[in-house]
N, C-alpha and C positions, 0 to 999 in steps of 0.2 A: 504493500500500500504506500502510495506517495505521501510524504509528509507535507501537509498544507502550509507549514511554517518554513519550509526550506526556501533558501534564496538562490537565485541564479548568479553564481560566482562571477562568471565572465562578464555578463551584462552589467552587473553592479560595479565591478572593478573599473571598466572603461568610463562609466557614468560618473563615478566619484572622482576619478582623475581629472575629468573635465570640469567638475563643479566645485571641488574643494581645493583651494590653492595649496600646493605642496604635497597633496596626497599622491602616493605612488606605491605600486607593488603589493596589491592585496594578496596576502598569502593564505589566510585562513579565516573562516567565519565560525564562531562558536556561540550557540544559543544559550543564554543564561537560563538555568532551571527555575529560578525564582520569578515571581510575577505571573499573574493570571489574566491581566487585562490586555496590555499591549506587549506582544512578544519583543524581547530585547536581545541584542546580539553584541558580542565582542568581535571587533574587526582587528585582525593583526596584519599589519602592512609593513613594508620596508620603511615607510615614513613614520611609523609609530603605532600606538594602539588608539582605537576609537570605539565609541558605542553607538550603535544604530538602534532606534526604537521605532516600531512600525505599527500601523493598524493591524488587527488580526484579519485573516482571510475570511471569506464567507459573508453571509447576510448579517448585518449589524443593526442593533437597536438604534433608533433615531437619537441623535445628540450624544451617543456614546463614542468612546475611543477617539477623542479629538486631539490627536497628536500635535496639530497645528497650534492649539491653545497652550499645550505644554511648551512648545518651542517659543511662542510669543512671550509668555510670562518669564521664562528663564532668561531670554535675551533682554527683556526689560529690566530685570533685577541685576544684571551685570554691573558691578561696581557699587552696589548698595550694601547695606549692613547684613543682607541675607545672602550667604554664599551659594553660588550655583555653578555648574560646569559651563565651560565655554561652548556656545552654540555655533556650529559650523555650517549647517545646510538643512533646509527644509525642502522636500520634494513636492511635486504635485501628485494628484491621485493617479495619473497615468505614468508612474515611475517605472523603471526597469523591473521592479518586483511586483508590479501590478496593484500597488496600493501606496498611500501616503506614508512617508517616514521622515525622520530627521536624524542627523548625525551630530554628536557632541564629542568633546574631548574626553578621554579616559582619565580618571583620577585614581591614583594609587593610595588607598587608605583602608580603614577598617569599617566593616558593616557588622553591627551587633544584632544577631537574629534572636538571641535569648535575652529578654528584658532583665533577667536575674544577673546578667553580665558575669558568667563564670570565668571568662577569660581576662577580666580586669585584674590588675596587680593586687589591689587591696580595696578596702571599704572607701578610702578617701578618693580613689579614682572612680569608683562606682558613683559616689555622690557627685563628683565633678562632671561626669558624663551626663547625668540627669540635669545638673545645673546648666550645662552648655546647651542641652536640648531645650530647656525652658527659656533660656535667654534668646535663643534663635527664634523661637515662636513669638516671644514678645516683640523682638525686632521686626519680624514679618508683619505683625499687626500694627506696627507704628509706621510702616512704609506709606508715604503719601502717593496714592494711586494716580493722581493727576500728574504729579511730578515725573513719575517713571513712565507715563504714557499709557496707563491702564484705566483711565477714567471711564471707559465704556466697556469694561471687562465683565460687568454684571448688570442685571436689570434692576430698576428701582422698585421699591415696595418691600413688604415684609419678607425677609430672606427665608425664614422657616416655612412660611406658607408656600412660597415658590418651590422650595426644596421638597416639602412633603408631597405636593402635587406631582412634581417630576418623578420622584422615586416610587411613589405609589403607582404611577402609570408604568414605569419601567418594571416594577415588580409584577403587576398584573399581566404585562406583555410576556413575561418569562415564567409565569406561574405554571408549575407542573402538577401540583396537588394542593388541596386546601390545607392550610396550617392555622388552626384556631387561634394560637397565640399571636400570629402575625395580624390576623383580622382584628383581634381585640386591641392590639397595640396601635394599629392605624386609626381605629375609632377613638382611642384615648388621646392620641396626639391631635386629632382634629378638634376635639372638644376642650383641650387644655392649651391651645395655641396662645402664647403670650402676645401682648400688644407690641407693635414695632417701637423699639426705643431709640431708633435713629442711628445706632452704632453701625458703622460700615468700615471694613478693613479688607485688605487682600487676604483671602482665605485659601489655605492649601488644599483642604478637603480630604487628605489622607495622611495627616501628620502623625508619624509614629517612629519609633526608634530605628527600625530597619529600613526606613526611607531616608536615612541620613548617612553620609560618609564622614567618618572621623579620621583625624590625622593618625598616622601609624604609631606615633610615639607620645601623644599627649591627648587629653580630653578636649579637643577643639573640633568643632564642626567645619569640615571642608566644603560640604555641599549638601543641599536639600534636593532630593530627587522626586520623581513621579508626581508631576504637577497636573495630571490629566483632569482631576476634579476641581482644580483651582477656579476661583471666581472672586468677584467683589461681593462680599456678604458679611455675615455677622461673625465677629471673632470668637465668640463663645462656642461656636460649632467646633472649631479646631481644638480648643482646650478640653472640651467635653469628650470629643472623639478620642483624643489621646488618653484621657483618664479611664476609658473603658479597659485599658491594659491592666489596671489595678483590679478589675472585677472579673476578667476572663480567667478561666482555670489554666494553670500552668501546664497541665497534662493534655490540653486540647491542641489542635493544630494551630491555634492562635498564639500559643506560648504566652499566656498572660501572667500576671503576678499573683493570681488567686492561689491561696494555699502556701505561698512562700513566706518565710520569716524575713520580712523586709528590713526590720530593725537590725537583725543579726548581720545582714549584708550591707548595711549602710545606705539603703535605698530610702528615699523620702516617702512618706505616706501620701495618699491622694490629697488630703487636706493641706499638708505642707507644700505640695507641689502647686496646688491652685493658689495658695497664699503667696508663694514666691512669684508666680506669674502676675498676680494682682499688684504686688509691690513694684515689680519692674515696669508696670504700665500705669501706676498711680491710681489704681482702683481700690475702692473700699472693700469690695467683695463681689461675688456673683450670686444674684438671687435666682430663684426658679431653677436651681441646679438639677433637680430630678427630671424636668422636661428636657433639658439639653442632653442629659445622659440617655434618656429613653429614646430621643430622636436619633442619637448617634448609633444606638443598637439597631434601630429600625433601618437606618440608611445602609449600614454595613450588611445587614441581612438581605436587603434588596439587591445590593451589589453581588453578594454571594449567590443569590438565586439566578442572577444573570450569567454568572460564570458556570453554574451547574447546568443551565439550559444550553449554553454553548457546548458544553461537554457532551450532552445528549445529542446535540445536532452535529457533532464531529468537528467543530472548529475552535476548540479551546486551545490556549497557548500551551497548557500542560495538562493533557486530558486525564491522566491517571489521578493526579491530585485534585483536579477540578471536580471530579465526581463526589469527593468527600464534602464539597461545599453544600450539597443538599442537606446533609446532617447539620452543618454549621448554621444554616438558616433557622433550624428548629432550636438549637442551643441559644442563639442570640435573641430570638423572640421570647424564649422562656425566661432568660435572665432579665429582659426588659419588663416582662409582665410581673416578675418577682419584685422588681424595683418599684413599679407603679402601685402594686398591691400594698407595699410597705408605706406608701405615701397616702393611701386612702383611709 
């Protein structure tokens, strides 16, 4: 069976040599195993190493897999307080691989897949890694979107209303069986929608530890990756989404911090992490926290459902792993319902 994610080496090599100054001698293409949305590849060439990120093959949901948005936001953030890789090229849809892609510079650093940070030297480094992650998120939300040319990057109005409508639609379009907890969660979010408080920031949309590259030798963030879900929206969506990590079980595919003795490892509590973010941004605190958390569980569940549906349709980036995402939808919606039941 042909791999739908395989790339045409010869066609890509000549195209990149023509489009990227200095690019030469494409020797090998290696697909990264991580990532379920947009397939990502390491390009090894005589001129150096590069990263190519493409739309997946096959029929795609409307407004999903917008690699051009990723390219645009990272290009706009170059030179800002938010570190990003150097953007080199964005192709059109009729590219040599048959779909849109972009190429960026390769960064040599550390990606931490386990939030318990077993590879860290000691508790001080673990704490410093979380502090750097927190500081980078605060810096992102302090970016002036008009100044960096992203004033039109999101639509006006209540961000959470828009996002709930978008992801409910995406979820229904990829639904494969009824999940009672998801139905209840959607209904609860609709009836507990907070009023628009006017806060607007550049929002990453998938801000978590393994979407950051850290320096090889110190707890410094070299780059924030995977901007596909970025938009102009409400900053509390990002901090709540990241804080799901504290509530997801460590034993699950999500590798959360649930069940981990965080104090013994030098890791901050959820409350301390949120408080540090608020201090960095000059905020007194975050009200309505249960809604923001429940929304984050819902949105991630909707994303997982889309990955699962693509696996069933045969065009997932990592088909074997993608099929487990069907169970993840049930776990996420269950945890969210537990959360809202506690608040009632």
